[in-house]
C-alpha positions, 0 to 999 in steps of 0.5 A: 751040636749042644748040650742035655739034649733030649729030642729034636724040634722040628720046623718048615722048611720052605722055599721063597721063589721068583728072587732074581739079585744082580742079575742072577736067580735064586731059591731062597731056603727058609725055616720059619713057623709062621703062616703067609710069611714065605707067599708073601716073601714070595709074591713080593720078590715077584713085583720085583721081578717084574721090574728088574729084580733086586741090586745088591751089595755087602761090605767085606765081613769085618767083625769088630772084637772089644776088649774093656780095660778099666783101672788104668793109671792114665788114660791118654796115656793108655791110648798112646801105648795103644796106637804105638803098638798097634801094629805088633799087636795086629801082627801077633794076631795074625801069627796065630790065626793062620788059616783065616790070614791064609785065606785073605783075612786077620786083623787089620786095625786096632782102635781105642774109644775112651768111655768116662765117667761110667758107672764102673768109673773111666774105662777103655774100650778096645776095638779090634776090626777083624776081617773073618772071610766066608764065616760068621766069625764069632770064634775067631774075634773071641780068640784073639781078643783073649789072646791078646788081653794080656799083653793089652794089660802090660802095654796100657797099665790097666785091667782087662775084663770083657774081651768078646765081640760085637754084634753091631757089625756096623763094620759088615753091612749089607744093602739092597733096593728095587724098584716096583713098576706102580701099576703092579701095585694094583688088587681089588679094590685099589689102584696102583697109585692108590697103594704105592701111596699107602705104602709110603704113608706106611714107611713114614710112619715107622721111620718116625714112630718107634711103636711102629718102627718095632713091627715093621722091622720085626716084618724084615726079620721074618724073612731074613731070620728064616733065611739065617736060621735055614741056612747055619747062621746066627739068626739071634746075632744079627737080630741083634745087631739090626736093631741096634743099628735101627736105634743108632741116631738115638731113636728107634727107626725104620731098616727101610726107606721108600719113596716114588719116583717122577714116574710114579713107581715104588722104590724101596732100599734096605740097609743093616748089618749082616754078619752071616757065614758059609763055613763052620759051625752050624751051616756045616754040622747041621745036614738041613743047613748044608742042603739049604746052602747048596740049594742056594748056591752062593759063594761066599758070605757076602753074597749071602748077605746080600741074598738076606739084604734083598728077603728083607726088603722082599718081606717088608714090602709084601707086609706094607702093602697088605696093611695099606689095603686090605689088612694083614688078617686077610691072607694071615686068618686063612692060613691060620684057619688051617692050622686050627684045623690040623691041631683039632685032629683033622687030617690032611684031606679034611684041614682045606674043608675045615678051614673053609667052614671056619672062613664062611662062618667066620669063626676062626677059633679053636674051640669052634675047628674042634665041633667042627672035627667032630661034627664030621666024624659023626656024620661019617 
């Protein structure tokens, strides 16, 4: 799949449960090394499920390819020339990309943006809007913009430099929402209404403070990235698009919104760009990704995007509920203690006991884990 390979690096393949999205049940495959993520996601999905499940939607799979044009003799004349030749340029792209066009996709629009007085001078940026159907779309988009670059130079009289897709796929949005009954939020020491209020306070913090929003959104992407990695999608591209979208109004903010209805129930929603695919690339080349997609059972890229959005919203609820009550470390450190026990040499049978002793002592450190394992070895 890549160059200079010297081996394979394995990560845990897990399944998040309890997802009911648009009236259908899903098991969400997740590949991630971080403890507690899958459990938190599954538990949060159960809260949504018991209140009716998620409602999700996704836009048509429109990706954007950018062409940068410089050294233009007349910027306004170039914009007019592009508008006049748009239909022919789109037809040129679609004449080449027969397989995607045959499936109902292909280039659908070409838009011009003038960027004046940049460090490189005035430039014209063209956005080729391209329906990639069930693919992630990077190869199709990049091929298309490279193909028409000479034509753009001829029409505008300028010089094309970059021609590549944008990972801010804001024409390809996905969204999910759901309700959680207030009584379901209760946990030891906290009533459901108290938990709801604390979650709303935490959410408000993330909306206005970029330092908190970065961590808030990282938690969301824990779930989305794990799903995308499992299904062979480019999680790094989705990360870039999500964070760019979170800063679209000039300040970085939360990807989710939370509110309380008149009955005291908690309502959450998420919206973000999700350029995902179920055909091409690693989705088919990697046997694990093929298995994950089969397990998930999605029939289109749009359906996968809907599942990903729901996973992100569930992950966010799980984190907010923990943070606003017991704190994030209580559950996380139980798993961390087990990891330390295994790293110290404990076998599968010993790990639970070693982890339990670490937690009981309040000494969840690698040095103490190693000492406990040695003590157990000496006593047997």
